[in-house]
PDB file of the backbone (N, CA, C, O) and the ligand in Angstrom, with CONECT records:
HET     ZN  A 101       1
ATOM      1  N   MET A   1     -88.503  47.660 -29.004  1.00  0.00           N
ATOM      2  CA  MET A   1     -87.424  46.722 -28.670  1.00  0.00           C
ATOM      3  C   MET A   1     -87.996  45.322 -28.526  1.00  0.00           C
ATOM      4  O   MET A   1     -89.100  45.142 -28.011  1.00  0.00           O
ATOM      5  N   GLU A   2     -87.259  44.358 -28.971  1.00  0.00           N
ATOM      6  CA  GLU A   2     -87.750  42.992 -28.911  1.00  0.00           C
ATOM      7  C   GLU A   2     -87.704  42.448 -27.498  1.00  0.00           C
ATOM      8  O   GLU A   2     -86.751  42.674 -26.752  1.00  0.00           O
ATOM      9  N   LYS A   3     -88.743  41.734 -27.154  1.00  0.00           N
ATOM     10  CA  LYS A   3     -88.869  41.236 -25.792  1.00  0.00           C
ATOM     11  C   LYS A   3     -87.759  40.245 -25.437  1.00  0.00           C
ATOM     12  O   LYS A   3     -87.264  40.243 -24.310  1.00  0.00           O
ATOM     13  N   ASN A   4     -87.369  39.405 -26.396  1.00  0.00           N
ATOM     14  CA  ASN A   4     -86.364  38.400 -26.059  1.00  0.00           C
ATOM     15  C   ASN A   4     -84.986  39.015 -25.852  1.00  0.00           C
ATOM     16  O   ASN A   4     -84.102  38.408 -25.247  1.00  0.00           O
ATOM     17  N   LEU A   5     -84.822  40.221 -26.360  1.00  0.00           N
ATOM     18  CA  LEU A   5     -83.569  40.916 -26.129  1.00  0.00           C
ATOM     19  C   LEU A   5     -83.428  41.260 -24.647  1.00  0.00           C
ATOM     20  O   LEU A   5     -82.332  41.232 -24.088  1.00  0.00           O
ATOM     21  N   LEU A   6     -84.545  41.579 -24.036  1.00  0.00           N
ATOM     22  CA  LEU A   6     -84.538  41.935 -22.624  1.00  0.00           C
ATOM     23  C   LEU A   6     -84.040  40.782 -21.764  1.00  0.00           C
ATOM     24  O   LEU A   6     -83.400  40.989 -20.733  1.00  0.00           O
ATOM     25  N   GLU A   7     -84.343  39.571 -22.200  1.00  0.00           N
ATOM     26  CA  GLU A   7     -83.982  38.396 -21.403  1.00  0.00           C
ATOM     27  C   GLU A   7     -82.469  38.175 -21.328  1.00  0.00           C
ATOM     28  O   GLU A   7     -81.970  37.596 -20.363  1.00  0.00           O
ATOM     29  N   ILE A   8     -81.754  38.632 -22.336  1.00  0.00           N
ATOM     30  CA  ILE A   8     -80.298  38.414 -22.323  1.00  0.00           C
ATOM     31  C   ILE A   8     -79.547  39.619 -21.785  1.00  0.00           C
ATOM     32  O   ILE A   8     -78.335  39.567 -21.574  1.00  0.00           O
ATOM     33  N   LEU A   9     -80.279  40.704 -21.564  1.00  0.00           N
ATOM     34  CA  LEU A   9     -79.627  41.899 -21.052  1.00  0.00           C
ATOM     35  C   LEU A   9     -79.565  41.881 -19.537  1.00  0.00           C
ATOM     36  O   LEU A   9     -80.482  41.410 -18.865  1.00  0.00           O
ATOM     37  N   ALA A  10     -78.475  42.399 -19.015  1.00  0.00           N
ATOM     38  CA  ALA A  10     -78.329  42.535 -17.578  1.00  0.00           C
ATOM     39  C   ALA A  10     -77.661  43.878 -17.297  1.00  0.00           C
ATOM     40  O   ALA A  10     -76.982  44.448 -18.151  1.00  0.00           O
ATOM     41  N   CYS A  11     -77.868  44.349 -16.113  1.00  0.00           N
ATOM     42  CA  CYS A  11     -77.241  45.604 -15.713  1.00  0.00           C
ATOM     43  C   CYS A  11     -75.719  45.430 -15.737  1.00  0.00           C
ATOM     44  O   CYS A  11     -75.209  44.479 -15.145  1.00  0.00           O
ATOM     45  N   PRO A  12     -74.982  46.323 -16.404  1.00  0.00           N
ATOM     46  CA  PRO A  12     -73.522  46.192 -16.476  1.00  0.00           C
ATOM     47  C   PRO A  12     -72.830  46.399 -15.133  1.00  0.00           C
ATOM     48  O   PRO A  12     -71.668  46.029 -14.963  1.00  0.00           O
ATOM     49  N   ILE A  13     -73.530  46.978 -14.205  1.00  0.00           N
ATOM     50  CA  ILE A  13     -72.919  47.263 -12.904  1.00  0.00           C
ATOM     51  C   ILE A  13     -73.132  46.109 -11.933  1.00  0.00           C
ATOM     52  O   ILE A  13     -72.176  45.557 -11.387  1.00  0.00           O
ATOM     53  N   CYS A  14     -74.413  45.746 -11.721  1.00  0.00           N
ATOM     54  CA  CYS A  14     -74.701  44.726 -10.717  1.00  0.00           C
ATOM     55  C   CYS A  14     -75.032  43.377 -11.352  1.00  0.00           C
ATOM     56  O   CYS A  14     -75.241  42.393 -10.643  1.00  0.00           O
ATOM     57  N   LYS A  15     -75.081  43.328 -12.684  1.00  0.00           N
ATOM     58  CA  LYS A  15     -75.417  42.104 -13.428  1.00  0.00           C
ATOM     59  C   LYS A  15     -76.824  41.599 -13.126  1.00  0.00           C
ATOM     60  O   LYS A  15     -77.162  40.447 -13.397  1.00  0.00           O
ATOM     61  N   GLY A  16     -77.620  42.475 -12.568  1.00  0.00           N
ATOM     62  CA  GLY A  16     -78.992  42.102 -12.227  1.00  0.00           C
ATOM     63  C   GLY A  16     -79.932  42.252 -13.414  1.00  0.00           C
ATOM     64  O   GLY A  16     -79.546  42.752 -14.470  1.00  0.00           O
ATOM     65  N   GLU A  17     -81.153  41.816 -13.225  1.00  0.00           N
ATOM     66  CA  GLU A  17     -82.125  41.896 -14.306  1.00  0.00           C
ATOM     67  C   GLU A  17     -82.669  43.315 -14.436  1.00  0.00           C
ATOM     68  O   GLU A  17     -82.644  44.109 -13.496  1.00  0.00           O
ATOM     69  N   LEU A  18     -83.156  43.596 -15.627  1.00  0.00           N
ATOM     70  CA  LEU A  18     -83.644  44.929 -15.943  1.00  0.00           C
ATOM     71  C   LEU A  18     -85.127  44.891 -16.252  1.00  0.00           C
ATOM     72  O   LEU A  18     -85.656  43.885 -16.726  1.00  0.00           O
ATOM     73  N   LEU A  19     -85.785  45.997 -15.978  1.00  0.00           N
ATOM     74  CA  LEU A  19     -87.182  46.162 -16.344  1.00  0.00           C
ATOM     75  C   LEU A  19     -87.268  47.122 -17.514  1.00  0.00           C
ATOM     76  O   LEU A  19     -86.578  48.141 -17.557  1.00  0.00           O
ATOM     77  N   TYR A  20     -88.133  46.776 -18.471  1.00  0.00           N
ATOM     78  CA  TYR A  20     -88.275  47.628 -19.643  1.00  0.00           C
ATOM     79  C   TYR A  20     -89.444  48.586 -19.428  1.00  0.00           C
ATOM     80  O   TYR A  20     -90.594  48.167 -19.293  1.00  0.00           O
ATOM     81  N   ASP A  21     -89.130  49.857 -19.400  1.00  0.00           N
ATOM     82  CA  ASP A  21     -90.152  50.892 -19.288  1.00  0.00           C
ATOM     83  C   ASP A  21     -90.551  51.315 -20.696  1.00  0.00           C
ATOM     84  O   ASP A  21     -89.841  52.075 -21.355  1.00  0.00           O
ATOM     85  N   THR A  22     -91.686  50.815 -21.142  1.00  0.00           N
ATOM     86  CA  THR A  22     -92.093  51.089 -22.527  1.00  0.00           C
ATOM     87  C   THR A  22     -92.503  52.547 -22.718  1.00  0.00           C
ATOM     88  O   THR A  22     -92.370  53.087 -23.816  1.00  0.00           O
ATOM     89  N   ASN A  23     -92.991  53.178 -21.679  1.00  0.00           N
ATOM     90  CA  ASN A  23     -93.419  54.580 -21.794  1.00  0.00           C
ATOM     91  C   ASN A  23     -92.236  55.505 -22.031  1.00  0.00           C
ATOM     92  O   ASN A  23     -92.305  56.418 -22.854  1.00  0.00           O
ATOM     93  N   HIS A  24     -91.159  55.264 -21.310  1.00  0.00           N
ATOM     94  CA  HIS A  24     -89.999  56.142 -21.399  1.00  0.00           C
ATOM     95  C   HIS A  24     -88.894  55.583 -22.282  1.00  0.00           C
ATOM     96  O   HIS A  24     -87.876  56.241 -22.496  1.00  0.00           O
ATOM     97  N   GLN A  25     -89.094  54.348 -22.804  1.00  0.00           N
ATOM     98  CA  GLN A  25     -88.059  53.703 -23.609  1.00  0.00           C
ATOM     99  C   GLN A  25     -86.746  53.645 -22.835  1.00  0.00           C
ATOM    100  O   GLN A  25     -85.702  54.114 -23.290  1.00  0.00           O
ATOM    101  N   GLU A  26     -86.840  53.056 -21.660  1.00  0.00           N
ATOM    102  CA  GLU A  26     -85.678  52.934 -20.806  1.00  0.00           C
ATOM    103  C   GLU A  26     -85.638  51.545 -20.196  1.00  0.00           C
ATOM    104  O   GLU A  26     -86.669  50.897 -20.016  1.00  0.00           O
ATOM    105  N   LEU A  27     -84.435  51.103 -19.882  1.00  0.00           N
ATOM    106  CA  LEU A  27     -84.248  49.860 -19.146  1.00  0.00           C
ATOM    107  C   LEU A  27     -83.862  50.229 -17.721  1.00  0.00           C
ATOM    108  O   LEU A  27     -82.884  50.937 -17.479  1.00  0.00           O
ATOM    109  N   ILE A  28     -84.652  49.733 -16.797  1.00  0.00           N
ATOM    110  CA  ILE A  28     -84.516  50.152 -15.412  1.00  0.00           C
ATOM    111  C   ILE A  28     -83.796  49.087 -14.587  1.00  0.00           C
ATOM    112  O   ILE A  28     -84.141  47.906 -14.630  1.00  0.00           O
ATOM    113  N   CYS A  29     -82.778  49.537 -13.829  1.00  0.00           N
ATOM    114  CA  CYS A  29     -82.193  48.685 -12.804  1.00  0.00           C
ATOM    115  C   CYS A  29     -82.642  49.252 -11.464  1.00  0.00           C
ATOM    116  O   CYS A  29     -82.223  50.337 -11.060  1.00  0.00           O
ATOM    117  N   LYS A  30     -83.491  48.508 -10.789  1.00  0.00           N
ATOM    118  CA  LYS A  30     -84.014  49.000  -9.519  1.00  0.00           C
ATOM    119  C   LYS A  30     -82.942  48.996  -8.436  1.00  0.00           C
ATOM    120  O   LYS A  30     -82.958  49.829  -7.529  1.00  0.00           O
ATOM    121  N   PHE A  31     -82.017  48.058  -8.538  1.00  0.00           N
ATOM    122  CA  PHE A  31     -80.978  47.935  -7.523  1.00  0.00           C
ATOM    123  C   PHE A  31     -80.082  49.176  -7.521  1.00  0.00           C
ATOM    124  O   PHE A  31     -79.795  49.742  -6.466  1.00  0.00           O
ATOM    125  N   ASP A  32     -79.649  49.587  -8.701  1.00  0.00           N
ATOM    126  CA  ASP A  32     -78.752  50.747  -8.814  1.00  0.00           C
ATOM    127  C   ASP A  32     -79.528  52.050  -9.004  1.00  0.00           C
ATOM    128  O   ASP A  32     -78.960  53.141  -8.953  1.00  0.00           O
ATOM    129  N   ARG A  33     -80.833  51.913  -9.225  1.00  0.00           N
ATOM    130  CA  ARG A  33     -81.682  53.079  -9.507  1.00  0.00           C
ATOM    131  C   ARG A  33     -81.151  53.861 -10.702  1.00  0.00           C
ATOM    132  O   ARG A  33     -80.976  55.079 -10.657  1.00  0.00           O
ATOM    133  N   LEU A  34     -80.901  53.104 -11.777  1.00  0.00           N
ATOM    134  CA  LEU A  34     -80.456  53.714 -13.016  1.00  0.00           C
ATOM    135  C   LEU A  34     -81.406  53.327 -14.137  1.00  0.00           C
ATOM    136  O   LEU A  34     -81.959  52.227 -14.158  1.00  0.00           O
ATOM    137  N   ALA A  35     -81.582  54.257 -15.069  1.00  0.00           N
ATOM    138  CA  ALA A  35     -82.411  53.995 -16.239  1.00  0.00           C
ATOM    139  C   ALA A  35     -81.541  54.150 -17.476  1.00  0.00           C
ATOM    140  O   ALA A  35     -81.049  55.236 -17.783  1.00  0.00           O
ATOM    141  N   TYR A  36     -81.362  53.025 -18.186  1.00  0.00           N
ATOM    142  CA  TYR A  36     -80.545  53.046 -19.406  1.00  0.00           C
ATOM    143  C   TYR A  36     -81.440  53.376 -20.597  1.00  0.00           C
ATOM    144  O   TYR A  36     -82.511  52.789 -20.752  1.00  0.00           O
ATOM    145  N   PRO A  37     -81.007  54.306 -21.432  1.00  0.00           N
ATOM    146  CA  PRO A  37     -81.849  54.688 -22.567  1.00  0.00           C
ATOM    147  C   PRO A  37     -81.866  53.625 -23.659  1.00  0.00           C
ATOM    148  O   PRO A  37     -80.901  52.881 -23.835  1.00  0.00           O
ATOM    149  N   VAL A  38     -82.978  53.565 -24.388  1.00  0.00           N
ATOM    150  CA  VAL A  38     -83.081  52.702 -25.564  1.00  0.00           C
ATOM    151  C   VAL A  38     -83.202  53.621 -26.776  1.00  0.00           C
ATOM    152  O   VAL A  38     -84.220  54.283 -26.975  1.00  0.00           O
ATOM    153  N   MET A  39     -82.152  53.643 -27.569  1.00  0.00           N
ATOM    154  CA  MET A  39     -82.097  54.538 -28.718  1.00  0.00           C
ATOM    155  C   MET A  39     -82.400  53.764 -29.998  1.00  0.00           C
ATOM    156  O   MET A  39     -81.638  52.885 -30.398  1.00  0.00           O
ATOM    157  N   ASP A  40     -83.527  54.103 -30.637  1.00  0.00           N
ATOM    158  CA  ASP A  40     -83.929  53.435 -31.877  1.00  0.00           C
ATOM    159  C   ASP A  40     -83.982  51.916 -31.701  1.00  0.00           C
ATOM    160  O   ASP A  40     -83.607  51.162 -32.599  1.00  0.00           O
ATOM    161  N   GLY A  41     -84.452  51.485 -30.534  1.00  0.00           N
ATOM    162  CA  GLY A  41     -84.607  50.066 -30.270  1.00  0.00           C
ATOM    163  C   GLY A  41     -83.346  49.379 -29.784  1.00  0.00           C
ATOM    164  O   GLY A  41     -83.351  48.174 -29.534  1.00  0.00           O
ATOM    165  N   ILE A  42     -82.268  50.134 -29.649  1.00  0.00           N
ATOM    166  CA  ILE A  42     -81.004  49.549 -29.204  1.00  0.00           C
ATOM    167  C   ILE A  42     -80.677  50.049 -27.801  1.00  0.00           C
ATOM    168  O   ILE A  42     -80.499  51.248 -27.587  1.00  0.00           O
ATOM    169  N   PRO A  43     -80.599  49.128 -26.855  1.00  0.00           N
ATOM    170  CA  PRO A  43     -80.290  49.539 -25.484  1.00  0.00           C
ATOM    171  C   PRO A  43     -78.866  50.073 -25.360  1.00  0.00           C
ATOM    172  O   PRO A  43     -77.919  49.479 -25.875  1.00  0.00           O
ATOM    173  N   VAL A  44     -78.733  51.183 -24.680  1.00  0.00           N
ATOM    174  CA  VAL A  44     -77.411  51.776 -24.445  1.00  0.00           C
ATOM    175  C   VAL A  44     -77.009  51.445 -23.015  1.00  0.00           C
ATOM    176  O   VAL A  44     -77.402  52.119 -22.063  1.00  0.00           O
ATOM    177  N   MET A  45     -76.213  50.384 -22.895  1.00  0.00           N
ATOM    178  CA  MET A  45     -75.885  49.876 -21.566  1.00  0.00           C
ATOM    179  C   MET A  45     -74.601  50.507 -21.035  1.00  0.00           C
ATOM    180  O   MET A  45     -73.621  49.818 -20.749  1.00  0.00           O
ATOM    181  N   LEU A  46     -74.629  51.807 -20.915  1.00  0.00           N
ATOM    182  CA  LEU A  46     -73.476  52.534 -20.407  1.00  0.00           C
ATOM    183  C   LEU A  46     -73.894  53.333 -19.172  1.00  0.00           C
ATOM    184  O   LEU A  46     -74.894  54.051 -19.182  1.00  0.00           O
ATOM    185  N   GLU A  47     -73.112  53.190 -18.126  1.00  0.00           N
ATOM    186  CA  GLU A  47     -73.444  53.908 -16.891  1.00  0.00           C
ATOM    187  C   GLU A  47     -73.415  55.417 -17.114  1.00  0.00           C
ATOM    188  O   GLU A  47     -74.184  56.164 -16.510  1.00  0.00           O
ATOM    189  N   THR A  48     -72.511  55.851 -17.995  1.00  0.00           N
ATOM    190  CA  THR A  48     -72.374  57.292 -18.246  1.00  0.00           C
ATOM    191  C   THR A  48     -73.588  57.862 -18.970  1.00  0.00           C
ATOM    192  O   THR A  48     -73.837  59.067 -18.923  1.00  0.00           O
ATOM    193  N   ARG A  49     -74.346  56.988 -19.642  1.00  0.00           N
ATOM    194  CA  ARG A  49     -75.537  57.437 -20.368  1.00  0.00           C
ATOM    195  C   ARG A  49     -76.807  57.212 -19.570  1.00  0.00           C
ATOM    196  O   ARG A  49     -77.886  57.665 -19.952  1.00  0.00           O
ATOM    197  N   ALA A  50     -76.669  56.519 -18.475  1.00  0.00           N
ATOM    198  CA  ALA A  50     -77.848  56.174 -17.691  1.00  0.00           C
ATOM    199  C   ALA A  50     -78.351  57.380 -16.897  1.00  0.00           C
ATOM    200  O   ALA A  50     -77.598  58.278 -16.521  1.00  0.00           O
ATOM    201  N   ARG A  51     -79.649  57.350 -16.665  1.00  0.00           N
ATOM    202  CA  ARG A  51     -80.284  58.410 -15.888  1.00  0.00           C
ATOM    203  C   ARG A  51     -80.526  57.882 -14.481  1.00  0.00           C
ATOM    204  O   ARG A  51     -80.995  56.759 -14.295  1.00  0.00           O
ATOM    205  N   ARG A  52     -80.203  58.698 -13.508  1.00  0.00           N
ATOM    206  CA  ARG A  52     -80.438  58.272 -12.131  1.00  0.00           C
ATOM    207  C   ARG A  52     -81.911  58.485 -11.788  1.00  0.00           C
ATOM    208  O   ARG A  52     -82.487  59.535 -12.073  1.00  0.00           O
ATOM    209  N   ILE A  53     -82.492  57.485 -11.182  1.00  0.00           N
ATOM    210  CA  ILE A  53     -83.919  57.544 -10.860  1.00  0.00           C
ATOM    211  C   ILE A  53     -84.096  58.050  -9.435  1.00  0.00           C
ATOM    212  O   ILE A  53     -83.460  57.564  -8.499  1.00  0.00           O
ATOM    213  N   GLY A  54     -84.966  59.027  -9.296  1.00  0.00           N
ATOM    214  CA  GLY A  54     -85.263  59.562  -7.967  1.00  0.00           C
ATOM    215  C   GLY A  54     -86.148  58.615  -7.175  1.00  0.00           C
ATOM    216  O   GLY A  54     -86.820  57.753  -7.741  1.00  0.00           O
ATOM    217  N   GLU A  55     -86.140  58.782  -5.889  1.00  0.00           N
ATOM    218  CA  GLU A  55     -86.937  57.904  -5.025  1.00  0.00           C
ATOM    219  C   GLU A  55     -88.420  58.035  -5.311  1.00  0.00           C
ATOM    220  O   GLU A  55     -89.174  57.074  -5.159  1.00  0.00           O
ATOM    221  N   ASP A  56     -88.843  59.227  -5.726  1.00  0.00           N
ATOM    222  CA  ASP A  56     -90.256  59.449  -5.989  1.00  0.00           C
ATOM    223  C   ASP A  56     -90.723  58.737  -7.250  1.00  0.00           C
ATOM    224  O   ASP A  56     -91.924  58.571  -7.463  1.00  0.00           O
ATOM    225  N   GLU A  57     -89.771  58.312  -8.094  1.00  0.00           N
ATOM    226  CA  GLU A  57     -90.135  57.631  -9.334  1.00  0.00           C
ATOM    227  C   GLU A  57     -90.234  56.121  -9.146  1.00  0.00           C
ATOM    228  O   GLU A  57     -90.773  55.415  -9.999  1.00  0.00           O
ATOM    229  N   GLU A  58     -89.723  55.644  -8.048  1.00  0.00           N
ATOM    230  CA  GLU A  58     -89.684  54.208  -7.837  1.00  0.00           C
ATOM    231  C   GLU A  58     -91.097  53.655  -7.681  1.00  0.00           C
ATOM    232  O   GLU A  58     -91.936  54.222  -6.982  1.00  0.00           O
ATOM    233  N   ASN A  59     -91.331  52.532  -8.352  1.00  0.00           N
ATOM    234  CA  ASN A  59     -92.653  51.921  -8.204  1.00  0.00           C
ATOM    235  C   ASN A  59     -92.565  50.419  -8.273  1.00  0.00           C
ATOM    236  O   ASN A  59     -93.584  49.735  -8.168  1.00  0.00           O
TER     237      ASN A  59
HETATM  238 ZN    ZN A 101     -77.739  47.352 -11.627  1.00  0.00          ZN2+
END
């Protein structure tokens, strides 16, 4: 995924900034503890597709 794409993306729920997890190909919202999948380089910014992050995964 292109780095500059990350700069224009925001969490659809809280409108906050996202972190790109290159290992898991996910966009992380720490505030909502959701991980949005990146499919073939395209971020899927849907809450229904997001994975909830457990407390033990937070870093
Ligand atoms: Zn959020």
